[in-house]
N, C-alpha and C positions, 0 to 999 in steps of 0.2 A: 557657361558658367566661368570657364577659365579666362575668357577675355575680360569679363567683369572683374574678376579677381586681379588680373594683370593691371587693369586701369586703376583700381583702388590702390594697388601696390605702387604704381607710378605716382599717384597723388601723395601717398605716404612718403615716397622718396623725395618729392619736392618739399614737403614739410620738414624733413630732416635737413635738407640743404638750407632751407630758410632759417632754421634754428642755428645753423652754423655760421651764417653770414649776416644775420640781422643787424648786428652791431655795425658792420661795415656799411650796410645799406642805409642806415640812419645818417651816416656821415656824407653819403654821396648823393649827387643829383640823379634824378631818374633816367637821364640820358647817358650816364657814365657806364663804363664797362661792367661793374658788378651787377647793376640792375639789368643790363642787357643779357648777361649770362643767366640771371634768375628768370627773366621772361622767356628765354629760350628753353630752359628746363621746364617751365610751366607749359609751354606750347606742346611738348611731347604728349603728356597725358590728356591735355585738353583736346587736341586733334584726334587722338586715339578714341577718346570717349565719344566724340561726335561721330566718328566713323562707325561706332556700334549702332547708330540709328539706321544704317543701311540694311535692308532686308533682301533675301533672295528674290522676292516677287516685285521689287522696286524696278524703276527704270534703269536700264544698263548704264546710262551716262552718269546718273547720280551715284550708283553703286561703285562704278569704276573711278569716279572722282575721289571718293573717300578711301578707296583701296590705294590709289596713287599716293595720297597724303600719308597714310599709315606706313606704307612700304618705304617711301622716301625719307620720312622722318627717322625711321629706324636705321636705314642705310647711312644717312648723313650723320647720325649720332655715333654709330659704332665704327664706321670705317675711317672717320677722322680722328678717332682716339688713338694715341700712340700705344704701341705694344708694351 
């Protein structure tokens, strides 16, 4: 239940970010930096949501693949943020 709530919260976070930068996104080409930051923010909850499809009785390779994505997306998100 908590992982589902976290995923929904992350999508809500992306919606808040979008509301703040949508004016700038309209002015920019999709390959420019504001769009790339938005796509990066969208990738976090998207990969986390797909990672919820892994089950304990699944193949270890598939489960470990999604665990790898979830852990590394969080690590790369928070460790690169300045204090």
